[in-house]
C-alpha positions as CSV (number, residue, x, y, z in Angstrom):
1,X,16.6,7.9,27.5
2,X,14.5,11.0,28.3
3,X,11.3,12.9,27.7
4,X,11.3,16.5,26.5
5,X,8.5,18.6,28.0
6,X,7.4,22.1,27.0
7,X,5.1,24.3,29.1
8,X,3.7,27.7,27.9
9,X,3.2,29.9,30.9
10,X,1.8,33.4,31.2
11,X,5.2,35.0,31.4
12,X,7.6,32.5,30.0
13,X,8.0,29.2,28.0
14,X,9.8,26.5,29.9
15,X,11.5,23.5,28.3
16,X,12.7,20.6,30.5
17,X,14.2,17.2,29.8
18,X,13.1,14.6,32.3
19,X,15.0,11.4,32.8
20,X,13.1,8.1,33.1
21,X,13.7,8.1,36.9
22,X,12.3,11.6,37.3
23,X,15.6,13.5,37.3
24,X,15.8,16.9,35.6
25,X,18.5,16.6,32.9
26,X,18.1,20.1,31.4
27,X,16.0,23.2,31.8
28,X,15.7,26.4,29.8
29,X,13.1,29.2,29.8
30,X,12.4,32.2,27.5
31,X,10.3,35.2,28.2
32,X,6.9,35.4,26.6
33,X,4.9,38.1,28.4
34,X,1.3,39.0,28.5
35,X,0.2,42.2,26.8
36,X,-2.3,44.3,28.8
37,X,-4.4,46.7,26.9
38,X,-7.4,49.0,27.4
39,X,-10.9,47.7,28.1
40,X,-9.7,44.6,29.9
41,X,-7.6,43.2,27.1
42,X,-5.0,40.6,28.1
43,X,-3.4,39.1,25.1
44,X,-0.3,37.2,23.9
45,X,1.7,37.0,20.7
46,X,1.5,33.2,19.9
47,X,4.3,33.4,17.4
48,X,6.6,34.2,20.4
49,X,5.6,30.8,21.9
50,X,7.1,29.0,18.9
51,X,10.2,31.1,18.8
52,X,10.7,30.7,22.6
53,X,10.1,27.0,22.6
54,X,12.5,26.4,19.7
55,X,15.3,28.5,21.3
56,X,14.9,26.8,24.7
57,X,14.8,23.4,23.1
58,X,18.0,24.2,21.2
59,X,19.6,25.2,24.5
60,X,18.7,22.1,26.5
61,X,19.4,19.7,23.5
62,X,23.0,21.0,23.3
63,X,23.6,19.9,26.9
64,X,22.0,16.4,26.9
65,X,25.4,14.6,26.6
66,X,24.0,11.9,24.3
67,X,20.7,11.2,26.1
68,X,18.1,10.3,23.6
69,X,14.8,12.3,23.5
70,X,12.1,9.7,23.0
71,X,9.0,11.9,23.0
72,X,7.9,15.6,23.2
73,X,4.8,16.6,25.1
74,X,3.3,20.1,25.5
75,X,1.2,21.8,28.2
76,X,0.1,25.4,28.4
77,X,-2.0,28.0,30.1
78,X,-5.7,28.0,29.6
79,X,-8.2,29.0,28.6
80,X,-6.2,30.9,26.0
81,X,-7.5,31.0,22.5
82,X,-5.6,31.4,19.2
83,X,-7.3,31.8,15.8
84,X,-5.0,30.8,12.9
85,X,-5.2,30.5,9.1
86,X,-4.5,27.4,7.0
87,X,-0.7,27.9,7.3
88,X,-0.9,28.1,11.0
89,X,-0.3,31.9,11.1
90,X,-2.2,33.6,14.0
91,X,-4.9,35.9,12.9
92,X,-4.1,38.6,15.5
93,X,-3.2,38.2,19.1
94,X,-4.2,35.3,21.3
95,X,-6.9,36.0,23.9
96,X,-5.3,34.9,27.2
97,X,-6.9,33.2,30.2
98,X,-7.1,36.6,31.9
99,X,-9.1,38.2,29.1
100,X,-12.8,38.4,30.3
101,X,-14.2,40.8,27.7
102,X,-16.6,38.2,26.2
103,X,-19.3,38.8,28.9
104,X,-22.3,38.9,26.6
105,X,-21.1,35.8,24.7
106,X,-20.5,33.9,28.0
107,X,-24.1,34.5,29.0
108,X,-25.2,33.1,25.7
109,X,-23.0,30.1,26.0
110,X,-24.1,29.5,29.6
111,X,-27.7,29.5,28.6
112,X,-27.1,27.0,25.9
113,X,-24.8,24.7,28.0
114,X,-26.9,24.8,31.1
115,X,-23.9,25.4,33.3
116,X,-22.1,28.7,34.1
117,X,-19.4,29.4,31.5
118,X,-17.0,32.2,32.5
119,X,-16.1,35.0,30.0
120,X,-12.5,33.7,30.2
121,X,-13.4,30.3,28.8
122,X,-12.8,29.2,25.2
123,X,-16.3,29.3,23.5
124,X,-17.2,32.8,24.6
125,X,-13.9,34.1,23.1
126,X,-14.4,32.1,19.9
127,X,-17.9,33.4,19.5
128,X,-16.7,37.0,20.1
129,X,-13.9,36.6,17.6
130,X,-16.1,35.0,15.0
131,X,-18.6,37.8,15.1
132,X,-16.0,40.5,15.2
133,X,-14.6,40.5,11.7
134,X,-15.7,39.3,8.2
135,X,-12.0,39.1,7.3
136,X,-11.3,36.8,10.2
137,X,-14.2,34.5,9.2
138,X,-12.9,34.3,5.7
139,X,-9.3,33.4,6.7
140,X,-9.9,31.3,9.8
141,X,-8.9,27.6,9.6
142,X,-8.6,26.6,13.3
143,X,-9.4,27.8,16.7
144,X,-6.6,26.4,18.9
145,X,-6.1,26.6,22.6
146,X,-2.6,27.4,23.8
147,X,-0.6,24.1,23.9
148,X,-2.4,22.7,20.9
149,X,-1.2,25.6,18.8
150,X,2.4,24.6,19.6
151,X,1.7,21.0,18.8
152,X,0.5,22.1,15.4
153,X,3.7,24.1,14.9
154,X,5.8,21.1,15.9
155,X,4.0,18.3,14.0
156,X,1.4,19.8,11.7
157,X,-1.3,17.9,13.6
158,X,-4.4,19.8,14.5
159,X,-5.9,18.5,17.8
160,X,-7.7,19.6,20.9
161,X,-6.9,18.1,24.3
162,X,-9.9,16.6,26.0
163,X,-8.8,15.1,29.4
164,X,-12.4,13.8,30.0
165,X,-15.8,14.3,28.4
166,X,-16.8,16.3,31.4
167,X,-14.6,19.2,30.1
168,X,-16.8,19.6,27.0
169,X,-18.9,22.5,28.2
170,X,-15.7,24.4,29.4
171,X,-13.8,23.8,26.1
172,X,-16.3,23.2,23.3
173,X,-18.5,20.4,22.0
174,X,-20.2,19.8,18.6
175,X,-23.6,20.5,20.1
176,X,-22.6,23.8,21.6
177,X,-20.7,24.9,18.5
178,X,-23.6,24.1,16.3
179,X,-26.1,25.8,18.6
180,X,-24.1,29.0,18.6
181,X,-24.0,29.0,14.8
182,X,-20.2,28.5,14.6
183,X,-18.6,26.2,12.0
184,X,-17.8,22.9,13.6
185,X,-14.9,22.2,11.1
186,X,-13.0,25.2,12.6
187,X,-12.5,23.3,15.9
188,X,-9.8,20.6,15.9
189,X,-10.8,17.0,16.9
190,X,-10.4,15.8,20.4
191,X,-7.6,13.6,21.7
192,X,-6.8,12.3,25.1
193,X,-3.6,13.3,27.0
194,X,-1.0,10.6,26.6
195,X,-1.8,10.1,23.0
196,X,0.9,10.3,20.3
197,X,-0.6,12.7,17.7
198,X,2.3,13.2,15.2
199,X,6.0,13.5,14.7
200,X,8.4,16.4,14.9
201,X,8.7,17.9,11.4
202,X,12.0,18.6,9.8
203,X,11.8,22.3,9.8
204,X,11.0,22.6,13.6
205,X,13.5,19.8,14.3
206,X,16.3,22.0,12.8
207,X,15.2,25.0,14.8
208,X,15.0,22.9,18.1
209,X,18.3,21.1,17.6
210,X,16.6,17.8,17.6
211,X,16.2,14.9,15.2
212,X,13.1,14.8,13.0
213,X,10.5,12.2,13.6
214,X,10.4,12.2,17.4
215,X,6.8,11.4,18.6
216,X,4.8,14.5,19.6
217,X,2.4,13.6,22.5
218,X,-0.8,15.3,23.6
219,X,-0.1,16.7,27.1
220,X,-2.4,18.6,29.4
221,X,-3.8,22.0,30.2
222,X,-1.3,23.4,32.6
223,X,-3.3,22.9,35.7
224,X,-3.7,19.1,35.1
225,X,-0.1,18.8,34.1
226,X,0.8,20.3,37.5
227,X,-1.5,18.0,39.3
228,X,0.0,14.9,37.7
229,X,3.5,16.3,38.0
230,X,3.2,16.8,41.7
231,X,1.6,13.4,42.2
232,X,-1.6,14.9,43.7
233,X,-3.3,11.8,42.6
234,X,-4.8,10.6,45.9
235,X,-7.8,12.2,47.7
236,X,-6.8,14.7,50.3
237,X,-3.7,15.9,48.5
238,X,-3.8,19.3,46.7
239,X,-1.5,20.9,44.2
240,X,-0.8,24.6,44.7
241,X,0.1,26.0,41.2
242,X,1.9,29.3,41.7
243,X,2.9,31.6,38.9
244,X,1.3,34.7,37.4
245,X,-2.0,33.3,38.7
246,X,-2.4,30.6,41.3
247,X,-4.9,27.8,42.0
248,X,-5.3,25.2,44.7
249,X,-6.3,21.9,43.0
250,X,-7.7,19.3,45.5
251,X,-7.9,15.7,44.6
252,X,-11.4,14.5,45.7
253,X,-13.7,11.5,45.3
254,X,-16.7,13.7,44.3
255,X,-17.5,17.1,42.8
256,X,-18.1,20.1,45.0
257,X,-21.9,20.5,45.4
258,X,-21.9,24.3,44.9
259,X,-20.7,26.9,42.4
260,X,-18.1,28.5,44.7
261,X,-15.4,26.0,43.7
262,X,-14.8,24.7,40.2
263,X,-15.2,20.9,39.9
264,X,-13.8,19.1,37.0
265,X,-12.8,15.5,36.4
266,X,-9.3,14.7,37.6
267,X,-6.6,13.3,35.4
268,X,-7.2,10.0,37.2
269,X,-10.4,8.4,36.0
270,X,-13.0,8.4,38.8
271,X,-11.5,11.2,40.8
272,X,-12.3,14.9,40.8
273,X,-10.3,18.1,40.8
274,X,-11.9,20.7,43.1
275,X,-10.3,24.1,42.7
276,X,-10.2,27.8,43.5
277,X,-7.5,30.4,43.6
278,X,-6.2,33.8,42.7
279,X,-6.1,35.3,39.2
280,X,-3.3,37.7,40.2
281,X,-0.9,36.1,42.7
282,X,2.6,36.3,41.2
283,X,1.2,39.2,39.2
284,X,0.5,41.0,42.5
285,X,4.0,40.4,43.7
286,X,5.4,41.7,40.4
287,X,3.1,44.8,40.6
288,X,4.1,45.6,44.2
289,X,7.7,45.1,43.4
290,X,7.4,47.8,40.7
291,X,5.2,50.4,42.6
292,X,7.2,50.0,45.8
293,X,10.4,50.9,44.2
294,X,12.2,47.5,44.1
295,X,12.7,47.9,40.4
296,X,10.9,46.7,37.3
297,X,11.0,42.9,36.7
298,X,8.8,41.1,34.3
299,X,7.7,37.6,35.2
300,X,8.3,35.4,38.3
301,X,10.3,36.9,41.2
302,X,13.2,34.8,42.4
303,X,13.1,34.0,46.1
304,X,16.4,36.0,46.5
305,X,14.5,39.1,45.4
306,X,14.7,41.9,48.0
307,X,10.9,41.9,48.4
308,X,10.9,38.6,50.2
309,X,13.8,39.5,52.5
310,X,12.1,42.7,53.4
311,X,8.8,40.9,54.0
312,X,10.5,38.5,56.3
313,X,11.5,41.4,58.6
314,X,7.9,42.1,59.4
315,X,6.1,39.9,62.0
316,X,3.4,37.4,61.1
317,X,0.2,39.3,60.4
318,X,2.1,42.3,59.1
319,X,1.2,44.5,62.1
320,X,-2.5,44.0,61.4
321,X,-2.2,45.1,57.8
322,X,-4.2,43.2,55.2
323,X,-3.9,43.3,51.4
324,X,-6.6,42.0,49.0
325,X,-4.8,40.7,45.9
326,X,-7.7,41.0,43.4
327,X,-6.1,43.2,40.8
328,X,-8.0,41.9,37.8
329,X,-11.3,40.5,39.1
330,X,-11.5,37.0,40.4
331,X,-12.7,33.5,39.3
332,X,-13.4,30.7,41.8
333,X,-14.3,31.1,44.6
334,X,-15.6,34.8,44.2
335,X,-16.6,34.7,40.5
336,X,-16.6,38.4,40.3
337,X,-15.0,40.4,37.5
338,X,-15.4,43.6,39.5
339,X,-13.3,42.7,42.4
340,X,-10.2,44.9,43.0
341,X,-7.3,45.0,45.4
342,X,-6.9,47.1,48.6
343,X,-4.7,47.7,51.6
344,X,-6.7,47.7,54.8
345,X,-5.6,48.9,58.2
346,X,-2.8,51.1,56.8
347,X,-1.4,53.6,59.3
348,X,1.6,55.8,59.9
349,X,3.1,52.9,61.9
350,X,3.5,50.7,58.8
351,X,6.6,50.7,56.6
352,X,7.5,49.1,53.3
353,X,8.4,45.8,55.0
354,X,4.9,45.5,56.4
355,X,3.4,46.2,53.0
356,X,5.6,43.6,51.4
357,X,4.6,41.1,54.1
358,X,0.9,41.9,53.7
359,X,1.2,41.3,49.9
360,X,2.9,37.9,50.5
361,X,0.5,36.9,53.1
362,X,-2.5,37.7,50.9
363,X,-1.5,34.8,48.6
364,X,-1.9,32.4,51.5
365,X,-5.2,34.0,52.7
366,X,-6.6,34.1,49.2
367,X,-5.9,30.3,48.8
368,X,-7.2,29.7,52.4
369,X,-10.7,30.9,51.2
370,X,-11.2,27.8,48.9
371,X,-9.6,25.6,51.5
372,X,-12.3,26.7,54.1
373,X,-15.1,26.3,51.6
374,X,-13.9,22.8,50.7
375,X,-13.6,21.8,54.4
376,X,-17.1,23.1,55.2
377,X,-18.3,20.9,52.3
378,X,-16.8,17.8,53.8
379,X,-13.7,17.6,51.6
380,X,-10.6,16.6,53.6
381,X,-7.2,18.3,52.9
382,X,-4.2,16.8,54.5
383,X,-1.2,17.9,52.3
384,X,-0.4,20.6,49.8
385,X,2.2,20.0,47.1
386,X,3.7,23.3,45.7
387,X,4.4,23.8,42.0
388,X,5.8,26.6,39.9
389,X,7.2,29.9,41.3
390,X,6.1,29.4,44.9
391,X,7.8,25.9,45.0
392,X,11.1,27.7,44.5
393,X,10.4,30.1,47.3
394,X,11.1,28.8,50.8
395,X,9.7,31.9,52.5
396,X,6.3,31.5,50.7
397,X,6.2,27.7,51.2
398,X,6.7,28.1,55.0
399,X,4.3,31.0,55.1
400,X,1.6,29.0,53.4
401,X,2.0,26.0,55.7
402,X,1.4,28.4,58.7
403,X,-1.7,30.0,57.0
404,X,-3.1,26.7,55.8
405,X,-2.4,24.8,59.0
406,X,-1.2,21.8,57.1
407,X,2.2,20.6,55.7
408,X,3.4,22.0,52.3
409,X,5.8,19.9,50.3
410,X,7.9,20.7,47.3
411,X,9.2,18.4,44.6
412,X,12.6,17.8,43.1
413,X,11.4,19.4,39.8
414,X,9.5,22.5,41.0
415,X,8.0,23.1,37.5
416,X,5.6,20.3,37.9
417,X,4.0,20.9,34.5
418,X,7.2,19.5,33.0
419,X,6.9,16.3,35.0
420,X,3.2,16.0,34.1
421,X,4.1,16.2,30.4
422,X,6.8,13.6,30.9
423,X,4.1,11.3,32.5
424,X,2.0,11.8,29.4
425,X,5.0,10.8,27.2
426,X,5.6,7.7,29.4
427,X,2.0,6.6,29.0
428,X,2.1,7.2,25.2
429,X,5.3,5.1,24.8
430,X,4.1,2.3,27.0
431,X,6.6,3.0,29.8
432,X,3.8,3.2,32.3
433,X,0.4,1.4,32.4
434,X,-1.4,4.5,33.8
435,X,-0.9,8.2,34.6
436,X,-1.0,7.4,38.3
437,X,1.8,4.8,37.8
438,X,3.8,7.3,35.8
439,X,3.4,10.0,38.5
440,X,4.5,7.7,41.3
441,X,7.6,6.7,39.3
442,X,8.7,10.2,38.2
443,X,7.8,12.6,41.1
444,X,10.2,13.0,44.0
445,X,9.6,15.0,47.1
446,X,12.4,17.4,47.9
447,X,11.3,19.3,51.1
448,X,8.5,19.5,53.6
449,X,7.3,22.5,55.6
450,X,5.4,22.0,58.8
451,X,3.1,24.7,60.2
452,X,4.5,26.6,63.3
453,X,1.8,26.6,66.0
454,X,2.3,30.2,67.2
455,X,2.4,31.7,63.8
456,X,-0.6,29.5,62.8
457,X,-2.7,31.0,65.7
458,X,-1.7,34.5,64.6
459,X,-2.7,33.8,61.0
460,X,-6.1,32.4,62.1
461,X,-6.9,35.8,63.7
462,X,-5.8,37.8,60.6
463,X,-7.6,35.4,58.2
464,X,-10.9,36.0,60.0
465,X,-10.6,39.7,59.2
466,X,-9.4,39.0,55.7
467,X,-12.5,36.9,55.1
468,X,-14.8,39.6,56.5
469,X,-13.1,42.3,54.3
470,X,-13.7,40.2,51.2
471,X,-17.4,40.2,51.9
472,X,-17.7,43.8,53.1
473,X,-15.9,45.3,50.1
474,X,-18.0,43.6,47.4
475,X,-20.5,46.5,47.2
476,X,-17.7,49.1,47.0
477,X,-16.1,47.2,44.2
478,X,-19.4,47.0,42.3
479,X,-19.8,50.8,42.7
480,X,-16.3,51.5,41.5
481,X,-17.0,49.2,38.5
482,X,-19.9,51.4,37.5
483,X,-17.7,54.5,37.7
484,X,-15.2,52.8,35.5
485,X,-17.9,52.0,33.0
486,X,-19.1,55.5,32.8
487,X,-15.6,56.9,32.5
488,X,-14.9,54.5,29.6
489,X,-18.2,55.3,27.9
490,X,-19.8,51.9,28.6
């Protein structure tokens, strides 16, 4: 008996089969890259998600050795928006979570919602698309977010995941849709994660190498899937989701009182997810690997990649070299689309190893910013569980433990989204009475990294300068943004 989980990431689609005791029975991934265009366009070809998922499902199903797949659940990156016609064919490229071009629309949505709504969120994008083309308005049947589009392809069921009513302003609500003059019937109805929404259709079953009729279950947005799949379901535990982007998601008993950190209801009723992170973490590593001459590689870098071996040859603090990893603006805690990256303190004494070390350390320092903000607000943090690309990288896990000053743990299935989806399936099938119970049953800790006192003290010194640089360079980034606007005719 097993659960099949599908997660749509920014650079790949992952399919995993999770046994009922939490063991990974099979794993396959297929590339599905982001497309970066002019004017801040960051888009995806949603049809590739379906092709990639079918191909990866076929690979893992061929290796199950008779294990029965009892349910399929899907998670995916967000906020990514896909407009489709009545047949489910995308009407152009999907607007990815990195796409922040809907600035004017976000201001309009924010004023109506009464809360700040970022240009990357769903409704600003939907409003921009709706107003962009009469042809699109005539052909549009559904606005889907990322995982729900694949659920529709698998089962024919049109739904929108709503983990909690508190997510309404950040996804969409009937009141906001009507207030913006958008057609409510173009937005699929809400369902809660852990709900069976349909069954695998015969056509997709053949493509996936599975039997038709398997229940298809509403999963989570990817960040909540990781939280559940890392068992960060107790206050004081945070999930560090590493991939193209990265976010630290702290389980808390109350929302954060300011705007610096994003506060959303947790997957566990009554708890909160307080988060902040980096829009370009793995993307910064990928970028540096290319420009530094390590060779072109799209997607996540394996821990055996030369970049990490070379970074390890530089001392903690990278000889007082600092890198700011803001290569495409930043969301929480900076909330500034104009932020850009920089090397600071660069001298003739530095070599490529030091640059590589500084880029790696920047991921830890960038996540330390929301940690410090949370601590100042009275939110305890005692343990970080690593998920995704960083969970498969012992160098980065150890480095982060030293920078955070607290232990970092990894789980037996590093792609925690897949386990979170399995938890949703367990709830839908009645195998667990709650998501917390499912997480405790399916999540296994594999390794623990304790901070080294000497390296921790060194990183405290460098982080103080990193934090000062983030503040000092904000006016320069704003000035450079004005230059970019003039050069692009804006």
